C-alpha positions in Angstrom: 103.0 105.9 88.0 103.8 103.6 91.1 102.7 100.0 90.9 102.8 99.9 94.9 100.3 103.1 95.0 98.1 101.6 92.4 97.9 98.2 94.2 97.4 99.7 97.4 94.2 101.9 96.2 92.9 98.8 94.7 92.9 97.1 98.3 91.6 100.0 99.7 88.6 100.2 97.5 88.4 96.0 97.7 88.3 96.3 101.7 85.8 98.9 101.5 83.2 97.2 99.0 83.5 93.9 101.4 82.7 96.0 104.3 79.7 97.3 102.7 78.7 93.9 101.5 79.3 92.6 105.3 77.2 95.0 106.4 74.5 94.6 104.1 74.5 91.0 104.9 74.5 91.5 108.6 71.3 94.1 108.4 69.6 91.5 106.2 70.1 88.5 108.7 69.2 90.7 111.5 65.9 91.6 110.1 65.1 87.8 109.1 66.0 86.8 112.7 64.1 89.6 114.0 61.0 88.3 112.0 61.5 84.7 113.0 61.7 85.4 116.7 58.4 87.5 116.4 56.4 84.8 114.7 57.8 82.4 117.4 56.7 84.6 120.1 53.1 84.9 118.5 53.0 81.0 118.6 54.2 80.8 122.1 51.9 83.6 123.2 48.9 81.8 121.1 49.6 78.3 122.7 49.4 80.0 126.2 46.3 81.6 125.6 44.7 78.5 124.3 46.2 76.5 127.2 44.9 78.9 130.0 41.4 79.0 128.0 41.2 75.1 128.3 41.5 75.1 131.9 
C-alpha cells in the first residue's frame, strides 16, 4: 500500500472533521450572539417605554 495515499486520506479526514467542528462552533456562537442581542433589545425597549411614561 502506498504511504503517501494513506497520509493524504488521513489529511482529508482530519480537514473534514475540522470543518465540521468550525461550522458547529460558529452556529453555537451565532445563536448565543442572537440571544444576547435580543436581550439587549428588550432592555432598551423597556428603558425607552419607562422614560416615555415618566414624561
